[in-house]
Wavefront OBJ file of the C-alpha trace (Angstrom):
o trace
v 20.690 -24.491 -36.500
v 20.197 -26.850 -33.714
v 17.126 -28.398 -35.360
v 18.978 -28.885 -38.676
v 21.960 -30.547 -36.742
v 19.403 -32.894 -34.970
v 18.086 -33.830 -38.506
v 21.773 -34.448 -39.777
v 21.789 -31.535 -42.151
v 24.684 -29.150 -42.894
v 24.042 -25.420 -43.299
v 25.334 -22.480 -45.173
v 24.357 -19.322 -43.229
v 23.679 -16.033 -45.055
v 22.917 -13.476 -42.454
v 23.075 -10.474 -44.762
v 22.883 -7.672 -43.843
v 21.465 -7.782 -47.441
v 20.151 -11.117 -47.969
v 18.536 -11.250 -51.570
v 16.666 -9.052 -53.867
v 13.410 -11.070 -53.428
v 13.140 -9.814 -49.817
v 11.598 -6.550 -48.789
v 14.634 -4.042 -49.232
v 16.824 -7.069 -49.613
v 16.470 -7.816 -45.922
v 17.635 -4.371 -44.755
v 15.764 -2.910 -41.829
v 13.877 0.069 -43.251
v 15.558 2.535 -41.120
v 18.707 2.086 -42.799
v 17.204 2.948 -46.219
v 16.504 6.571 -45.437
v 19.642 7.964 -46.989
v 21.246 8.916 -43.787
v 23.637 5.905 -44.134
v 24.711 6.617 -47.686
v 24.028 4.404 -50.742
v 24.528 1.048 -48.614
v 26.418 -2.026 -49.553
v 29.518 -0.127 -49.928
v 32.373 1.262 -47.782
v 30.639 4.276 -46.444
v 31.621 4.520 -42.790
v 27.957 5.553 -42.071
v 26.856 2.083 -43.509
v 29.664 0.323 -41.641
v 28.466 1.825 -38.258
v 24.953 0.781 -39.107
v 25.785 -3.000 -39.841
v 28.450 -3.686 -37.244
v 26.301 -4.055 -34.207
v 23.926 -6.513 -36.049
v 26.866 -8.476 -37.607
v 28.576 -8.797 -34.188
v 25.586 -10.105 -32.406
v 24.402 -12.622 -35.120
v 28.031 -13.882 -35.412
v 28.208 -14.557 -31.611
v 24.958 -16.586 -32.059
v 26.292 -18.545 -35.060
v 29.897 -19.181 -33.854
v 29.101 -22.193 -31.623
v 27.392 -23.776 -34.376
v 30.365 -23.722 -36.868
v 31.693 -27.011 -38.099
v 35.042 -26.052 -36.513
v 33.392 -25.812 -33.147
v 31.638 -29.147 -33.641
v 28.487 -27.711 -35.372
v 26.950 -28.151 -38.542
v 27.477 -24.667 -40.181
v 29.983 -25.385 -42.975
v 29.976 -21.718 -44.664
v 29.298 -18.402 -43.523
v 28.199 -16.219 -46.569
v 28.491 -12.464 -46.165
v 26.100 -10.388 -48.233
v 24.595 -11.722 -51.653
v 25.934 -11.288 -55.041
v 27.644 -8.091 -54.038
v 29.300 -5.976 -56.758
v 31.171 -2.698 -56.743
v 33.185 -3.643 -53.737
v 36.574 -2.320 -54.742
v 38.222 0.251 -52.660
v 40.882 1.035 -55.335
v 38.883 2.332 -58.220
v 41.763 2.562 -60.362
v 42.309 -1.253 -60.370
v 38.643 -1.996 -60.455
v 37.707 -4.797 -62.767
v 34.445 -5.294 -64.837
v 31.817 -6.731 -62.344
v 29.188 -7.161 -65.046
v 28.201 -10.746 -65.009
v 29.522 -12.392 -68.329
v 27.291 -14.414 -70.409
v 30.130 -16.685 -71.750
v 30.588 -20.354 -71.101
v 32.686 -20.761 -68.017
v 33.570 -23.301 -65.196
v 30.056 -23.138 -63.731
v 28.677 -24.504 -66.931
v 31.315 -27.249 -67.333
v 30.834 -28.288 -63.657
v 27.145 -28.611 -64.250
v 27.854 -30.702 -67.396
v 30.151 -33.023 -65.391
v 27.284 -33.640 -62.772
v 24.464 -34.269 -65.367
v 26.234 -36.010 -68.304
v 25.896 -39.412 -66.397
v 22.145 -39.420 -67.658
v 23.481 -40.869 -70.827
v 24.799 -43.873 -69.240
v 22.722 -46.986 -69.470
v 21.883 -48.500 -66.232
v 19.320 -51.024 -67.276
v 20.452 -54.646 -68.329
v 17.383 -56.051 -69.816
v 15.845 -53.510 -72.177
v 13.944 -50.378 -71.378
v 15.548 -46.908 -70.795
v 15.195 -44.464 -67.947
v 12.642 -41.804 -69.091
v 12.753 -38.286 -68.227
v 9.864 -36.315 -69.577
v 10.071 -32.536 -69.801
v 11.138 -31.079 -66.377
v 10.819 -34.377 -64.723
v 13.383 -35.592 -62.105
v 13.887 -38.974 -60.567
v 15.877 -40.177 -57.452
v 17.340 -43.519 -58.307
v 19.411 -45.433 -55.803
v 22.273 -48.016 -55.812
v 23.324 -50.196 -52.823
v 20.182 -49.192 -50.963
v 20.068 -51.139 -47.766
v 16.703 -51.862 -46.158
v 16.417 -54.267 -43.183
v 18.960 -57.144 -44.025
v 18.535 -56.588 -47.704
v 20.483 -54.617 -50.385
v 18.907 -53.244 -53.495
v 21.732 -53.244 -55.914
v 20.085 -50.753 -58.174
v 16.448 -49.551 -59.114
v 15.379 -47.560 -62.048
v 12.092 -47.290 -60.138
v 12.099 -44.799 -57.349
v 12.005 -45.950 -53.593
v 8.724 -44.900 -51.953
v 9.198 -46.658 -48.356
v 9.897 -49.874 -46.663
v 8.786 -51.703 -43.475
v 9.921 -54.800 -41.627
v 6.694 -57.014 -41.145
v 6.869 -60.320 -39.254
v 10.790 -60.137 -39.628
v 10.397 -59.877 -43.628
v 11.095 -56.640 -45.626
v 8.505 -55.087 -47.672
v 9.848 -52.498 -50.065
v 7.460 -50.116 -52.101
v 8.856 -49.009 -55.586
v 6.948 -46.676 -57.951
v 7.052 -45.358 -61.524
v 4.982 -42.976 -63.564
v 1.946 -44.709 -64.853
v 2.786 -46.867 -67.954
v 6.593 -46.603 -67.593
v 8.980 -49.598 -67.387
v 11.764 -50.192 -64.802
v 13.927 -52.867 -63.263
v 15.471 -53.685 -59.921
v 18.213 -56.112 -58.857
v 18.191 -57.664 -55.307
v 21.353 -58.930 -53.927
v 21.503 -62.330 -52.152
v 18.068 -63.456 -53.571
v 18.005 -66.730 -55.543
v 14.482 -66.261 -57.201
v 11.390 -64.236 -57.129
v 7.777 -64.575 -58.356
v 4.868 -62.422 -59.190
v 1.830 -63.050 -56.800
v -0.300 -60.115 -57.570
v -0.599 -58.214 -60.850
v -2.712 -55.144 -60.625
v -1.841 -53.174 -63.878
v 1.440 -54.910 -64.316
v 2.772 -55.977 -67.753
v 6.047 -57.617 -69.128
v 7.260 -58.855 -65.849
v 10.425 -60.791 -66.293
v 12.908 -62.346 -63.812
v 16.709 -62.922 -64.370
v 19.247 -64.687 -62.339
v 22.331 -66.853 -62.768
v 25.686 -66.209 -64.310
v 25.110 -62.654 -65.461
v 23.462 -61.692 -62.052
v 25.741 -63.779 -59.834
v 24.235 -63.896 -56.274
v 21.225 -61.546 -57.383
v 17.842 -61.635 -59.024
v 16.893 -58.861 -61.269
v 13.230 -58.051 -62.234
v 12.084 -55.900 -65.090
v 8.465 -54.681 -65.414
v 5.855 -52.133 -66.692
v 3.390 -50.854 -64.199
v 0.149 -49.279 -65.253
v -2.557 -48.036 -62.829
v -2.632 -50.119 -59.805
v -0.456 -52.160 -57.294
v 1.476 -55.385 -58.186
v 3.500 -57.442 -55.602
v 6.723 -59.507 -56.229
v 7.692 -62.107 -53.638
v 11.333 -62.857 -53.152
v 12.571 -66.317 -52.273
v 12.831 -65.737 -48.592
v 9.298 -64.369 -48.318
v 10.262 -60.689 -48.500
v 7.966 -58.555 -50.855
v 8.458 -55.837 -53.325
v 5.435 -53.602 -53.902
v 5.224 -51.980 -57.364
v 3.155 -48.900 -57.704
v 2.218 -46.470 -60.445
v 2.203 -42.748 -59.626
v -1.536 -42.745 -58.782
v -1.340 -45.593 -56.379
v 1.834 -44.300 -54.824
v -0.157 -40.927 -53.940
v -2.423 -43.078 -51.899
v 0.123 -45.500 -50.228
v 0.812 -44.757 -46.626
v 3.313 -45.979 -43.940
v 2.059 -44.970 -40.449
v 4.688 -45.190 -37.790
v 4.129 -48.211 -35.535
v 6.391 -50.767 -33.867
v 5.118 -53.322 -36.398
v 4.880 -50.652 -39.103
v 1.921 -51.660 -41.381
v 1.654 -50.314 -44.930
v -1.783 -49.247 -46.377
v -2.947 -48.171 -49.693
v -6.406 -46.936 -51.169
v -7.449 -43.815 -49.171
v -6.737 -40.174 -49.713
v -5.188 -39.443 -46.191
v -4.172 -41.690 -43.471
v -4.111 -39.978 -40.150
v -3.230 -42.507 -37.639
v -2.611 -46.255 -36.915
v -2.678 -48.097 -33.683
v -2.511 -51.874 -32.923
v -4.251 -53.002 -29.912
v -4.001 -56.777 -29.421
v -4.932 -58.315 -32.701
v -6.871 -55.241 -33.959
v -5.512 -52.552 -36.170
v -7.121 -49.244 -35.751
v -6.809 -46.834 -38.640
v -8.106 -43.261 -39.057
v -8.209 -41.394 -42.330
v -10.193 -39.574 -44.999
v -11.793 -40.851 -48.237
v -13.947 -38.878 -50.662
v -15.937 -41.992 -51.823
v -16.040 -45.696 -50.961
v -12.865 -47.423 -51.819
v -10.913 -50.555 -51.212
v -8.343 -50.503 -48.405
v -5.226 -52.781 -48.716
v -3.193 -53.230 -45.645
v 0.412 -55.113 -45.169
v 0.183 -55.838 -41.396
v 1.566 -58.579 -39.165
v 0.157 -62.037 -39.313
v -1.438 -61.648 -35.806
v -3.777 -58.697 -36.874
v -7.122 -60.245 -37.889
v -9.374 -57.396 -37.317
v -9.769 -53.815 -38.619
v -11.585 -50.584 -37.591
v -11.744 -47.544 -39.795
v -12.428 -44.187 -37.967
v -13.752 -46.095 -34.888
v -15.948 -48.557 -36.818
v -15.174 -52.225 -37.435
v -15.009 -53.058 -41.001
v -15.065 -56.604 -42.612
v -11.986 -58.028 -44.011
v -12.733 -59.410 -47.502
v -9.383 -60.938 -48.327
v -6.104 -61.978 -46.882
v -4.312 -63.209 -49.980
v -0.642 -62.663 -50.175
v -0.610 -61.433 -46.663
v -2.505 -58.285 -47.565
v -5.789 -57.471 -45.728
v -8.456 -55.983 -47.992
v -11.607 -54.172 -46.868
v -14.078 -51.634 -48.087
v -14.050 -48.309 -46.307
v -15.649 -44.850 -46.848
v -18.867 -44.013 -48.483
v -20.729 -43.204 -45.352
v -23.118 -40.405 -45.318
v -21.727 -37.204 -43.605
v -23.064 -36.657 -40.074
v -25.906 -34.351 -39.687
v -25.110 -30.973 -37.954
v -26.760 -27.691 -37.656
v -24.560 -24.429 -37.613
v -25.185 -22.402 -34.530
v -26.658 -18.859 -34.959
v -23.999 -16.424 -35.997
v -24.999 -13.506 -33.751
v -23.697 -11.492 -30.992
v -21.230 -9.739 -33.252
v -19.251 -6.971 -31.658
v -17.698 -4.257 -33.864
v -15.120 -1.327 -33.342
v -14.351 1.570 -35.645
v -10.831 0.826 -36.918
v -10.557 4.320 -38.293
v -11.789 6.907 -35.768
v -9.359 9.462 -37.111
v -11.503 10.222 -40.005
v -14.498 11.174 -37.738
v -15.557 14.769 -37.579
v -15.240 14.970 -33.737
v -11.888 13.375 -33.564
v -9.031 15.298 -31.924
v -5.479 14.668 -33.090
v -3.940 15.347 -29.763
v -2.572 11.909 -28.649
v 1.152 11.429 -28.273
v 0.911 8.868 -31.148
v 0.759 11.693 -33.632
v 3.992 13.175 -34.949
v 3.939 16.681 -36.442
v 5.708 16.730 -39.851
v 7.756 19.836 -39.578
v 10.972 18.777 -41.034
v 12.358 20.928 -43.794
v 15.298 18.710 -44.863
v 15.866 15.172 -45.564
v 18.543 12.633 -46.181
v 16.429 10.892 -48.839
v 17.881 11.251 -52.190
v 14.406 12.247 -53.769
v 13.875 15.565 -52.195
v 10.326 16.736 -52.080
v 9.071 20.092 -53.435
v 10.540 22.828 -51.454
v 7.281 24.469 -50.639
v 6.299 21.325 -48.674
v 7.336 19.935 -45.439
v 9.120 16.531 -45.448
v 6.531 13.652 -45.186
v 8.852 10.607 -45.416
v 7.829 8.484 -42.242
v 11.358 7.103 -42.159
v 12.583 10.651 -41.405
v 10.522 10.616 -38.340
v 11.484 7.186 -36.958
v 8.416 5.327 -38.400
v 9.351 2.371 -40.955
v 6.612 -0.177 -41.171
v 2.807 -0.413 -41.018
v 0.022 1.650 -42.436
v 0.129 5.308 -41.884
v -2.393 8.237 -41.571
v -1.624 11.775 -42.676
v -3.964 14.430 -41.426
v -3.890 18.166 -42.713
v -5.889 21.322 -42.080
v -6.096 24.133 -44.637
v -7.607 27.420 -44.197
v -10.633 29.031 -45.777
v -9.779 30.863 -49.061
v -11.466 33.665 -50.998
v -13.108 31.010 -53.221
v -13.525 27.539 -51.972
v -11.113 24.861 -53.430
v -12.692 22.204 -55.593
v -10.441 19.324 -55.103
v -6.888 18.264 -53.967
v -3.949 16.745 -56.020
v -2.165 14.126 -54.093
v 1.277 12.918 -55.318
v 2.475 9.991 -53.168
v 5.414 7.738 -53.254
v 4.606 4.494 -51.268
v 6.486 1.633 -52.775
v 5.325 -0.750 -55.512
v 1.746 -2.047 -55.016
v 1.018 0.632 -52.501
v -2.440 2.137 -52.083
v -4.263 4.976 -50.191
v -7.555 6.515 -49.582
v -8.695 10.168 -48.864
v -11.422 11.810 -46.834
v -12.445 15.317 -46.423
v -14.168 16.215 -43.217
v -15.185 12.541 -42.621
v -16.527 12.110 -46.234
v -14.791 9.732 -48.408
v -13.416 11.305 -51.588
v -11.583 8.602 -53.272
v -8.804 6.099 -53.515
v -5.750 5.083 -55.395
v -5.751 1.235 -55.733
v -2.241 0.878 -56.699
v -0.264 -0.987 -59.339
v 2.192 -3.698 -58.846
v 4.718 -1.990 -61.052
v 4.265 1.616 -59.649
v 5.702 3.064 -56.447
v 4.501 6.586 -57.034
v 1.081 7.843 -58.103
v -0.464 11.285 -58.510
v -4.316 11.607 -58.348
v -6.812 14.527 -58.182
v -9.852 14.080 -55.788
v -12.951 16.263 -56.284
v -14.654 17.894 -53.293
v -17.908 17.653 -55.159
v -19.384 15.056 -52.833
v -17.850 16.438 -49.644
v -18.615 19.482 -47.668
v -16.165 22.284 -46.767
v -16.723 23.590 -43.146
v -17.158 27.308 -42.424
v -14.289 29.232 -40.975
v -15.575 29.236 -37.396
v -15.930 25.460 -37.626
v -12.471 24.810 -38.940
v -10.591 24.106 -35.849
v -9.879 20.289 -35.821
v -11.338 19.679 -39.377
v -9.736 19.416 -42.649
v -8.640 16.806 -45.154
v -7.520 13.258 -43.918
v -5.460 10.900 -46.076
v -4.632 7.417 -45.338
v -1.712 5.581 -47.170
v 0.832 2.907 -46.571
v 3.994 4.955 -46.296
v 5.972 7.488 -48.240
v 6.183 11.174 -49.250
v 2.968 12.970 -49.455
v 2.748 15.922 -51.966
v -0.609 17.789 -51.567
v -1.911 20.764 -53.457
v -5.554 22.267 -53.446
v -7.179 22.821 -56.871
v -9.556 25.279 -58.090
v -9.794 29.046 -58.164
v -8.765 30.922 -55.145
v -6.882 27.876 -53.595
v -3.683 29.129 -52.219
v -0.726 27.085 -51.592
v 0.083 28.757 -48.293
v -1.913 26.031 -46.673
v 1.025 23.621 -47.187
v 2.720 25.149 -44.288
v -0.183 24.544 -41.851
v 0.019 21.757 -39.348
v 0.637 18.427 -41.061
v 0.947 15.285 -38.881
v 0.725 11.512 -39.203
v 0.334 8.590 -37.136
v 1.385 4.974 -37.695
v -1.558 2.624 -37.377
v -2.881 -0.735 -38.613
v -6.126 -0.318 -40.661
v -8.347 -3.461 -40.683
l 1 2 3 4 5 6 7 8 9 10 11 12 13 14 15 16 17 18 19 20 21 22 23 24 25 26 27 28 29 30 31 32 33 34 35 36 37 38 39 40 41 42 43 44 45 46 47 48 49 50 51 52 53 54 55 56 57 58 59 60 61 62 63 64 65 66 67 68 69 70 71 72 73 74 75 76 77 78 79 80 81 82 83 84 85 86 87 88 89 90 91 92 93 94 95 96 97 98 99 100 101 102 103 104 105 106 107 108 109 110 111 112 113 114 115 116 117 118 119 120 121 122 123 124 125 126 127 128 129 130 131 132 133 134 135 136 137 138 139 140 141 142 143 144 145 146 147 148 149 150 151 152 153 154 155 156 157 158 159 160 161 162 163 164 165 166 167 168 169 170 171 172 173 174 175 176 177 178 179 180 181 182 183 184 185 186 187 188 189 190 191 192 193 194 195 196 197 198 199 200 201 202 203 204 205 206 207 208 209 210 211 212 213 214 215 216 217 218 219 220 221 222 223 224 225 226 227 228 229 230 231 232 233 234 235 236 237 238 239 240 241 242 243 244 245 246 247 248 249 250 251 252 253 254 255 256 257 258 259 260 261 262 263 264 265 266 267 268 269 270 271 272 273 274 275 276 277 278 279 280 281 282 283 284 285 286 287 288 289 290 291 292 293 294 295 296 297 298 299 300 301 302 303 304 305 306 307 308 309 310 311 312 313 314 315 316 317 318 319 320 321 322 323 324 325 326 327 328 329 330 331 332 333 334 335 336 337 338 339 340 341 342 343 344 345 346 347 348 349 350 351 352 353 354 355 356 357 358 359 360 361 362 363 364 365 366 367 368 369 370 371 372 373 374 375 376 377 378 379 380 381 382 383 384 385 386 387 388 389 390 391 392 393 394 395 396 397 398 399 400 401 402 403 404 405 406 407 408 409 410 411 412 413 414 415 416 417 418 419 420 421 422 423 424 425 426 427 428 429 430 431 432 433 434 435 436 437 438 439 440 441 442 443 444 445 446 447 448 449 450 451 452 453 454 455 456 457 458 459 460 461 462 463 464 465 466 467 468 469 470 471 472 473 474 475 476 477 478 479 480 481 482 483 484 485 486 487
């Protein structure tokens, strides 16, 4: 907010608690989505108690920045597109967004219908192709000059040797015109891709000069009667036109990137990037008579029209040798799947809950595996389970996991990988059967600390052994999970 004020910008603050549908859970903290606080975005007192501390704290931060307190925050928006907010259901009105033409449409029509107005005086129309947009100015002041109007867009301007230099641009091949107040005449001094350049003044343009033109690929220059210059560019030339900040503010065109500019004495030192050899044109003060490019002096080939021209780039890249990429250090990011791992640290949480506030209740023969019910709301999670030996060894396991859209998980049995669910952008739940054919079940006396390990992002785990003799009683053995980042 402070930065926006320093930049002269007003703000509309939308602190939520629900911000928008594009954010994860609309911006809600995940702990409030467990169901323990109701359906949310309503008048449930549990939800109210959840958002009050946050809204009170954020409001204290915003209050000093309100426009009524001398700040730049003009509006404070609560929630986002909230419906179903009526407390008296008997007087509730239809909250479905209507698809009929209303005030919003007509207001937009008022704002845009001006595009039918003809601004140009000397032929040619403003072209808007497809979804194109243009920023066209009137009464634009730069230095001591006033641009009455322009159907070409303003790129930048500078004051060089006390004279204004204004850069205008149009899409390649388009026509435009501009009118300068207080200018008696103008002339074309450089035509780089220009066509149909015409000058108008006199009775119709009292105390003003108007110029119409077509600009193809390149740069053209119009000089005004007092020595100021208007630089005409097409889109491709505008892409490579730079105005590095200096007290004397030179303008440069021709290279892909201009990184810095510095004047020392009569030398202008430029740094930038070029893909190939190119011609560099520089609008600089008259006392500049020497140019360097990336630390090397370059020859000035022309000074016509007050523009320094030089050839830059094209140098062979420097030779260099990559150092040997050795000395790597590695660490096991998933020790939990190793056979000798013991799940005894305090980071593990036993999944023993039999009830949940989540609206999707898991199977009653399983404990609750929703991580949110155990105070864990973000990150990658690891589930670990141990099941006992049965009369006939199970042949696989069925995992039915809810983890949110695009989630994925992998499973191991006694340190051996048995498969993954790679996820789908449109699925938030997936059931898969993983075979034990490529893994080894341990003998009963080895069983302690062994078992199936499953890693997944988050959600409800629904396991069931498959095969003859596999008994569901193992569901009630110890199940635990631990939040962990997996790299």
